[in-house]
C-alpha positions in Angstrom: -1.1 2.3 -8.8 -0.7 5.5 -6.8 1.5 6.0 -3.7 0.8 8.9 -1.5 2.9 9.9 1.5 1.6 12.2 4.3 4.6 13.7 6.0 2.6 15.2 8.9 1.5 11.7 10.1 4.3 9.7 8.5 1.7 7.6 6.7 1.9 6.0 3.3 -1.1 5.0 1.3 -0.7 2.6 -1.7 -3.7 2.5 -4.0 -3.8 -0.6 -6.2 -7.3 -0.5 -7.7 -9.7 2.4 -8.2 -12.6 0.6 -6.5 -14.5 1.3 -3.2 -13.3 -0.7 -0.2 -15.9 -2.6 1.8 -13.6 -3.8 4.6 -10.4 -2.8 6.2 -8.2 -5.5 7.8 -5.3 -4.9 10.3 -2.3 -6.9 9.1 0.0 -5.8 11.8 0.1 -2.9 14.3 1.0 -0.4 11.6 -0.3 -2.0 8.4 -3.9 -2.0 7.1 -5.3 -3.4 3.9 -8.6 -2.4 2.2 -10.6 -5.1 0.4 -13.4 -4.7 -2.2 -16.7 -6.6 -2.4 -15.0 -9.4 -4.4 -12.2 -9.9 -1.9 -9.5 -8.1 -4.0 -6.8 -6.0 -2.4 -7.7 -2.3 -3.1 -5.2 -0.4 -1.1 -2.7 -0.6 1.8 -1.9 2.0 4.5 1.4 2.0 6.4 1.6 4.0 9.5 5.0 5.3 10.7 6.2 4.6 7.2 9.7 6.1 7.5 10.3 4.7 10.9 8.8 1.2 10.5 8.9 0.5 6.8 12.0 2.4 5.6 10.0 4.6 3.3 12.7 7.3 3.4 13.7 5.7 0.0 11.2 4.6 -2.6 12.0 2.9 -6.0 10.1 1.1 -8.6 11.4 -1.5 -11.0 9.5 -3.5 -13.6 11.0 -6.9 -14.4 10.3 -8.3 -17.9 9.3 -11.9 -18.1 11.8 -13.9 -20.1 10.3 -16.4 -22.6 12.4 -19.5 -23.2 
C-alpha cells in the first residue's frame, strides 16, 4: 500500500493494488475510488484531505489476529 499526499491541492491518494483501474466511482463529494476489471478496489482519492478527512495526522497500526 502506498499513500501519497499532494500539499498543493490538499489531496491524498491511497494505492492498494498495483493494477490498472478501469472505472472511477464517486463515493461522496470529495472521495473517489478506482476499480479494476475484476471489481477490486485499486485506489482511493480524497480531496481536501486535511480539511475534510483530518489527514493532518496519519498513523498505521497492524493488529495481530489472536488464535484461541
